[in-house]
C-alpha positions, 0 to 999 in steps of 0.5 A, a space after each residue: 500500500 502507500 506510505 503517506 508519512 507526514 512531511 517534515 517542515 522545510 526551512 526555506 520559509 522559516 523567516 516567515 512569509 513576506 509574500 502572503 496570499 489572500 485569506 481563504 486562498 484555495 491550495 490544492 492538487 489535481 489529477 484525472 481519472 484515467 491517469 490514476 484510477 486503474 480498475 479499468 474493467 471493475 465496478 461496471 466500468 466500460 471502455 473509454 476512447 483512452 482505453 481503446 487508443 492506448 491498446 492500439 499498437 504504437 499509440 503510446 510509449 512502450 504500449 503503456 495503458 491506464 489499466 492499472 495506473 496508480 491503482 487509486 480506485 483501490 488505494 483511495 483512502 490512503 491517497 486522501 490521507 496523503 493529501 491531508 498530510 500535505 495540508 491540501 484544502 482542495 482536491 481537483 479530480 475528474 469523474 470517469 464518464 464510462 465508470 458512471 454511465 457505461 456506454 455514455 447513455 442511460 441510467 447511472 451505474 450506481 457502483 461507479 457512483 459509489 466510488 465517487 461518493 466514498 471519495 467525496 466523503 473521505 475528502 470531507 472527513 479530512 477537511 478537503 474541499 472536493 473540486 469535481 471535473 466532469 470531463 478529462 478526456 475519457 469519452 465512452 467508446 460507444 459515443 466515439 463509435 457514434 461520431 464522437 465530439 464532431 457529432 452534435 449529439 455528443 453535446 447532449 449526451 454530456 449534459 445528461 451525464 452531468 445531470 447524473 453526477 450532479 444528482 448523486 454528488 452535488 449536495 456535497 460538492 461545491 465546485 464543478 468544472 465541465 471540461 478540462 482543456 477542450 483544445 487538447 480534446 479537439 485538436 490533439 484528439 481529432 486533428 493531429 491524432 496524437 491523443 485519443 481517439 487518434 483521428 486526423 481531420 481538420 474539419 472534424 477537429 473544429 467541429 469537435 471544439 464547437 460541440 465540446 463547448 456546446 456540451 459545456 453550455 448545456 451541462 452548465 444549464 443542467 447543473 444550474 437547474 439542479 444545483 443552483 448554489 454550486 460554483 460552475 466553471 470551465 478549465 482552459 489551457 491558455 498560452 501567451 503567444 509571442 512573435 519570434 521577431 518584431 517583423 509583421 510576418 511573425 506578428 501575423 503568425 502569433 495572431 493566428 496561433 493565438 486565435 486557435 490556442 486561446 480565442 477559439 475557446 475564450 471568445 465563445 465561452 465569455 463573449 458569445 461569439 467566434 472571433 472574425 479573424 479566426 473564422 477567416 483563418 479557417 475558411 479553407 477548413 470549414 464554413 462553420 455550418 455546424 454552428 446553429 442558431 442559439 448555440 453561442 448563447 448556450 455556450 456563453 451561459 454565465 459562469 461563476 469562475 474560470 479555471 486556467 491551466 498554464 505550462 508554457 509560452 508559444 513563440 512562433 514565426 512566419 512560415 518558411 517555404 519548404 520547411 517541415 512542420 514540427 512533430 507531436 502536439 505541434 504536428 501540422 493538423 493540431 493547427 488547422 489553417 495555420 499548419 505552416 506557422 513555425 514554433 521557435 525554441 529560444 534556448 531557455 531551460 525546459 522541462 522533461 516534456 521539452 516545454 520552455 519554463 516561462 513563469 512571467 507568461 503566467 502573469 501575462 495570461 492571468 492579466 489578459 483573461 481578467 483585463 480582456 474577458 471577465 471579472 470572474 474569480 480565476 483559479 490556476 487549475 493546473 500548473 506543474 512540470 515533468 522532470 526525471 526523478 529517482 529514489 535515493 536512500 528512500 527519498 526523492 529530491 526534485 529541486 527543479 520541480 520545486 524551483 518551478 513551483 516557486 517561480 510560478 507561485 511568485 508569478 501568481 502572487 504578482 498577478 494578485 498584486 496587479 488586481 487579478 481576482 485569483 482565488 486558488 492554485 492547484 498543482 499538477 499533479 498530486 502524484 506521478 501517473 499515466 501521462 497520456 501518449 507518453 505513458 509512464 515515462 514522464 513524471 509530473 507528481 509531487 508524490 513519487 509512485 513506484 508503479 511496481 509496488 504502488 508505493 507513494 513517496 512525497 518528493 521534496 517539492 511536496 514537503 516544500 508545498 506543504 509548508 507554503 500551504 501552512 504559511 499561506 505564503 512565500 519568502 521574499 527573494 
């Protein structure tokens, strides 16, 4: 089982915090169901698109799957005690759609719901507020077989599923997030095909993005009717997009990528319209005929909060004739209509994912959303880094990850000082887990997981984060 020993205090803040966060600031960690739960065929659960995708040859590193993952389904009480030992006051988790509603239609699977009832009860018993994400990429396979997110019907099915979850858990869960990172679901799942379900069609990717947002709006309406006191939001992965030079051509490249990465979702959800320049960029891909009257009003149904996942910055340059596009998530069809834009590396430090470390970009992102889009409370619902970790003498020291958290929390504090209504921070991730197409080769966790024994070992970053939570602040530099 796990060994959630209470982490020792860390001396870095012994002089007392000089950067204090607001009273009531939410300190948490985040996970996703398919990445940690395992028990893929237990308790009435049926396959999701990630079960299918990960079992296809060549789709994930070394053929890794989430069949067992971190075995959280069986070890949940120990994992919650570990959260409590770290001092978390919030925990953001996702519900597995095929565990709750096998096949994506019909009545709820009570055995599946019972797992989440036990999880919520365990969290509350330890003074940890549950933050529930309805969709973190695990679409039931039968819905994919019927067309997936490019099919309009999937949006309505998602609202039905949201209602089932709200009916079962809404009396004890104060905060619901509808979607996690719909950009990834749409453009990596149906564009480049590097994520489940592994399809590659530019028009389908655009349709999927729209229907994800339509499902979000319908789910918000269903949740609002069922649980009027609940705090409702969406989580978007956002990036500052910077031109590589001051040239007009590079500025145009940045505009195009910003439209796809950020404004494709921000504008419909928070303004009720697609940007005109985005629609012009996509005119060779789609005529937007899939957008029906009333859709944007549903998509922009008022929210109570906005979650932002932040990891890095995009630096882009104008196309060069004959140049080959980069691979993986920057693959050509991840950016429909702008496949020829170049993503530029700057030679700055990177994580094990090869993502540039850019804490100031977090300030830019938070300020932009607040300035240009909304006065709603904002939450950093994911922020973290993958590095290579090793157990030495029973400990895991991860100074690079600790430094990453420190820099980004200082950026979060700077945003608050600048007037951004930032209300909480959820570290990604609580524990090492199945990192999608990368399998178990990338470690994002504050807690080390030995996948053979399922032993949990809090890393030095976890012990540091526990002290930040205890002090509600950081030492001045």
